[in-house]
N, C-alpha and C positions, 0 to 999 in steps of 0.2 A: 414564655411562661405559658402553659397550654390554657385555652379558654375554658371557663367553668361551665360544662354542659353535663347534665344528669342524664346518662344514658344506661337502661338496663344491662348488667352483665350478660354478655354472649348475644345480645341482639345485633351487635354490629356484624356478625357473621351472616346474618340473614337478609341484611338491608346495607348494601354498599354506601347509601346516602348517609347513614348513621355512622358507618365507618369513617366517611369523609369528615363528618362533623366532629367526631372522637379526636381525630388526628389534627384538626385545625388548630393552630396557635394563634394568639392576638396579632401577632407580627404579620403573620400570613393573612389574616382577616383584613388588618389595615391596609396591607399592600394591595389586596385585591379589591377592597373597597373603594379605592380611588379611581380604579378603572370602572368598576361597576357603577359608581354615581354618574361618571361620564357617559356610559353607555346608556344609563336610563334617560339621561338628558337628551342625548343625541336621538334616541328611538322615539321619545316624545316630540322632538321637533319634526320628525320625519313621518309622525303619525302610525308607528307600529304598536302603539298601546304597551310600550314597555317590554316586548319580547325582545329576546337576545338575538343578535344577528346570527345566521346560519353559520355553523362552524366551518363547514365545507367550502367557503367562499375564498378561504386562504389556501393557496397551493404551496406547501412547504418546499417545493422544488423550483419555485418561479425564480427565474435569473435574478442574482443580487449583485450589487456593486462592491468590490473590494474596498479596503482602506485607502489604497492609493492606485495609480496607474501600474498594472503588472507588465512584466515582459513575457510571462508564460500564461496562458488561457487554459491549459490543460496538462496533465501528466500521463506519461505512460511509465509505470515503475516495473522493471523487470527484476524479479527476485529470483536468484539462483538458489534454490532451497538446499540448504546443507552447508552452503558457504564454499565458494571457489578457492582453490590454492593461489592466493594473490601473488606469493613468491615466485610462481612459475608462470604468471601471466603478465603483472604489471610492474611489479617492485623488484628490480634487479639488483642483487647483491654480490658484486664480485669476491668480497672478503669471505663471504659465507661459502662460495664455491670453492675458494682456495683452502679452507679450513674443513671441507666436506669430510665426514667420518671421524672426526675428533670428538671428544668429550665436551659437552656444553659446559661453558664456565659456570662455576658454582655460584659466583656473584649473580649470574643472570637468571638462574632458577631458584635459588634459595628462599625458602618461604612460600613458593608458589604451588598452587595445585593445578593438575591438569586433568582432563576427562579419562584418559586411558593410559597415560605414561607416568611412571614412577621411576625412582632412583635417578641415574645420571644418564640422560638419552645422548645420541650421537647427532651432531650438527648435521644438517642436510642441505648442501648447496643444490641449486636447481639443476635438473638434467636437460632444461630446455636451453634454446639458443634465443639471446635477446639482441635487439637492435633497436635504434632510435628512428622514429618515422616522423614524416612531415616537417613544415617548417618551425613548428614548436619542439621538435626533438622528443616526442613522448616514446618512453621506453614501452616495448611490446614484445611479446614472445612469439615464437615460431608456431605456438598453438592457436594464434589469432590472425592468419592471413587476411581475412577480410577487414577486420577493424584496423589494420595497418593502413589500408586504402582511404580510411576516414579518419586519420589520427588528428588532423587538424579541427575535427569538430569534437574531440573529445576533451573533456575536463577530468583529469585523473586526480583523485585524492589519494595519497599515500600514508595518511595520518590519521585514520580514523580509529576510534577506540570505543569500548563499551565495558560494562562490569560483568556481563553474563557470558558464560562459557558452555551452556547447554543450549540445545536448539530452541526449545519452545519459549523458555523466558527471554532468550535474546531477541527472537523474532517479534514476541509481544512488546518488549522494549523499544524495538526499532519503529514499530508501526502505530503502537498506542500510547508510547511515553510511560508505561509501567510494564514490569515484568510479571505482573499478576493480570489476570483476566478481568474484564468488566469495564475497561476504558473505551472510548471510541477509537476507531482506527484513522489512520492518516487520510484515506479516501473519505471517510464519513465526514471528518472535519472540513474536508475541501468542499464537499456538496452542501453541508450545512452553511458554508460561509458564502458559496457562489451559487448554489442552486444548479439547475441544468438548463442548457440551451436548447434542448428538444424535449418537448413534453411528452413524446411518445417513446421515450427511452429514458433508463436509469441515469442519474448522475454519475454513477459509481459502478462499474462492470468488473467482475473478476473472471479470468480465464486460467484454467489449470491443466498443464501438461504433465506427461509422465506417469499419470494415472494415481497420483498421490496427493492427498490434502496438505495444506501448509502445516508446519510443525505446531504453530499455534491454534491450529483448527479454525473455526470460523470466526473466532476472535481476532484473528488477524485481519480480517475485513470486516469485522462488525461494527454496530453503531453503538454499543456500551449503553450509556445512560441518555444519549441522544435519542430523538424519536427515530423508531425503526425504519422509517422511509429513507434515511440516509445510509443504511447499511449496503455493503457491496452485494449486487445481483450476479451470482454466478452463471455465467452462460457456457453452453458446450458447442464444441466445434463439429461434434459429430452426434447425430440423433436429434431429437428436440433441442432447439437451442437453450430453452430454459424449462426445467422440470415443473410439472403441474400446470403450465400456462396454457396447454390446449385444452379444448372443450372436452369432457368426457364423452364417452360413446352414448348416442340418443339424445345429446344436447345440441341443438343448433346455436349459431352465434346470436340469433334474435332472442331465443329462450334465455341465453346467458346474459344479454342485457336486461331483460326483464328480471332476472334474479338479482343482478347487481344494483338495479334501481330499488327493489325491495329492501336490499341490505343497506342502501344509501339512506333510505327514509328511517329504518330502525336506528342505524348508527347516528344519524342526525339528531334524533330524539335523545339518545344517550348522550351526545355531546352537549345539548343544550340543558339537560338535567343535572350531569356530573361535571362537565367542564374538563374532562381528562384529556390531555394533549395526544394520547395514544389513539383516541377515538378519531380524531381529525385524521391522524396518520393513517389509520386503518381504511377510511374512506379513499384517502389519496392512493393508497396502495392497490386497492381493488380497481380503481379507475386506471392506473398506470398498467397493471396486469392486462387489463382488457385492451388497452391500445397496443400493448407490446405484442399481441397475439398476430398482428399483421406487420408491426414495424421491425420486430427482432428478426424474424426469418428472413426478411428482405437484406437487412444490413449483414447478416451472417452468411449470406449466399455468396461465397468467394468464386463461384463458377463465373459471376459476371466480370471478373478481372481477365485482363489479356494473358495469352499464353506467356509473354515475356515477362510480366509481373510474377506469376505464379513461379516461374523458373528462377526468377531473381531470389524470391524468398525461399524456394524449394518446397513450396506449400503444395499439398495435394488435396483437392477438393474430396470431402467425405471422410477424410482422415481426422485424427486428433493428435496434433503435434504442436511443439513450441514455434515451429515455422508458420503454420497456419495461425497460430494465436498472434503472432507479430503482424501478420497482415490483417488480421481482424481487428487489432488494436488500432491501426491506421483507418480502417473503415469506421470504426466507433467514433474516433476523434473527429473525423470528417463531418459526421453527424451531429456532433455537439455534445458528447460524452466528456464529463470533466476529467474523470480519473479513471484509468484502466490499469488494473493490477494483473500482472502475469506472474505465476507462480510455476517454476519448473524444478521438479525434483531430480535428484541424482548428482549433486555436487559435494557431497561428503567424502572427500578423498582421503581416507584412513589408510589405504593401501593394503587392506585385508582381502582383496580379491584382484583379478586381472583388470576388472572394470573400474577399479579405484586405484590404479597404478598412475603415477604421475607422468609415464611416457605413453604407451599406446592407448591406455584407459583415458587419460585426459585429452589426447588427440581426438579420440572418437567422440567424447562428450562435447567437446568445444565445437566440433564440427555441426552439431545440432543446434548451436547457439549462434556461432560466429556469422554464418551465411545469412540467416534471416535478419539478425541485428543489423548487419551492415546494410542489407537491403531496406530495411525500415528507415534507417537514417538518410540514406540516399532518396528513398521514395518520398519522405517528408520534405526533403530539402528542394527536390525538383517540383513539388507541388506549393512551394512556398509555406509550408507549415512548420518547418523546424524552428524558425525564428520565434514562434510563440507556443511550441510544444515542448515541454521539458521530459527528456528521457532520462530515467535514473536506473543504474544497473549495479547489483551487488548482492552479497550475502548477508547473513546475521552477525557474523563475526569473521576472523580470520583464521589462518592455519600456522602451526608452529614452524619455526625454523630449523627444528630437529626432526628426527625419525619418530613416527608414532610408536609407542612402547610394544604393542603387540606384533609389529612387523619387523623388529630388530634383526631377526635371522631370516628374513624372507627377501626374495628376489623382487618383490613388489615394493615400490617406494610410495609412502604416504606420509600425511602429517595429521597431527592432533589439532582439536579446537584451541582456538587462541583469541582472546579478548583484547589484548593489549595494543595491538597494532595490526591494522589491515588496509587493504585498498578498495575502492569503488569508483565509479566514473559517471558523469552526467554529460549530456549533450544538448544543444539547443535551449530554448526557452529562457535565454539570458544568461546562461552559464558560459564562461570564458573557454572558447576552444582552443585546441593545439597547446594546452597548459597543464602543468603538473604543480600540484600543491602539497606542501608538507613533506617531511622525510622520517624515515624510520632510522634507528642507529645502523651501524655497519653489519651488525648481525641480525637486524630486524626483531629484536625483542621488545624494543619499546620505541614511542615516538620521540623523535629527537628535536623535531622542529614543526611548529604549527598545529597543534593537537586540534582535532575535530571529533567531539562527542557526538553520538546518536542524537542527542537533544540540539546540538549545534546544526546537524543536518537537517532536522526538522524545521527549525526556524529558519533556515535558508530556504528550503522549499516553500514554505508559507510566505516568505518574503518575495520570491519570484512570482508567486500567484497574487500578489498585492495586498498581502496582510502582515500587520504588526502582530506577531505571534503572541505577544503578551496581552493582546487585547481582543483576539479571537477566543471567546469564553463561553461557558455554559454552565449556569448555575444549577448546582446538584448537591443535595443533602447539606445545604446551608452555607456553601461556598462556591467560587467560581473556579471551574477547571478549565485546563488548556491542554493541548496536545504536548506542549514542552513541560508540563508539570510545573516546576518553579525555576527551570534551568533554562538554558539555550541562549546562544549568541549567533546572529547572523554572520557567516563567513564571507565578509566583503570582498576580499581579494579575488574569489573565484567568480564575482559577479562581471559579466562583460561591460 
């Protein structure tokens, strides 16, 4: 019930303090008062004459302990934006190959909607060649020659599913737990729970290749209703590593320091008067940005790597590429960054052009991913980091086991969006290597065994980081929120 304060109508627009009083409820007052009385007593004992403690003494990114001992200290999430054709990379279906070109059975498609396909589509068996690799016998196609060499480090999940079949809502559901914008992303939840191991770098860094932002926009790596210090900081492998972090022309670093000191004092006054958490966040962000001016260019400088390392990744200093970003991900993790998110556009294989063909087009696109990702796994393993670094790779949904409707008469082979069943993989960080979990049915229309929803994936990643996903929460608008919403179960069989 709102507290009864008499405030002249319209005056709250002129005075934020009055607006705060107007919105204050009796419950909030009592909740805050118990802290306020304790703070007054403590300040009295310390001789501070009842003044509130400075808001900036708390560093939101200070390292925090998880709920229990983790197997992963950090995450590198490789998002193949547009969603790769899993049936041509990981999930081999001989029966689908045998029935290639036949009409899809009505029982499999009746009542279902697809993004670009109507009527009765033709079944599409993979044109790729599959074999089993490693001691675990992981199925991989000829499009992934590099990953074939690290098959025993891969945990392939062939039973993923989601409810969304359009890119943006599916991506948001995967990373924020909701198909609508406004929720914190997975990386933001991670830094909220763990903080950062390096006070000079963000806890959550985003790297984007192929020149296209994520389908969900900045919401895919945003902080939602969490304090904005936890949002992903986008870094670039070409040009200034972070936009607007450099000093403007005519401003020296000393003058920048004086400016920040003045802003700090003003924000401190506001924090003490209004107690808004974003004010404390603003102080922390300014200070982090100042420290990043020297720390980020150093960690983003891949010219310091050996010639052999650059060649292994296929990285080229000064370029902007997925290969460069994979190498940067390793460098960032070495420096204590908790969550590194790579977005790589170009995996939407509809078959509407030669670049989206499942033959030559997929071969060319996989070449930009397969080599650097393989190098990343081997590099982390050689440095003793793979055991506590979780790599996750996949898209926002899967691809259909039939031809995309618009390409029925084309020589280019492609697949439509498909939420009911798809594949992704993990490596390191406590995931079981050389292991395949879950199965789709013989024509890959649905999950036949061991379903894994995106909320289950989120719960499992949080578990590997040392969190009970049901207890990593943040109170907003009167209730506790979490990444997994009210769903999600840890997929324990894939834990090493």
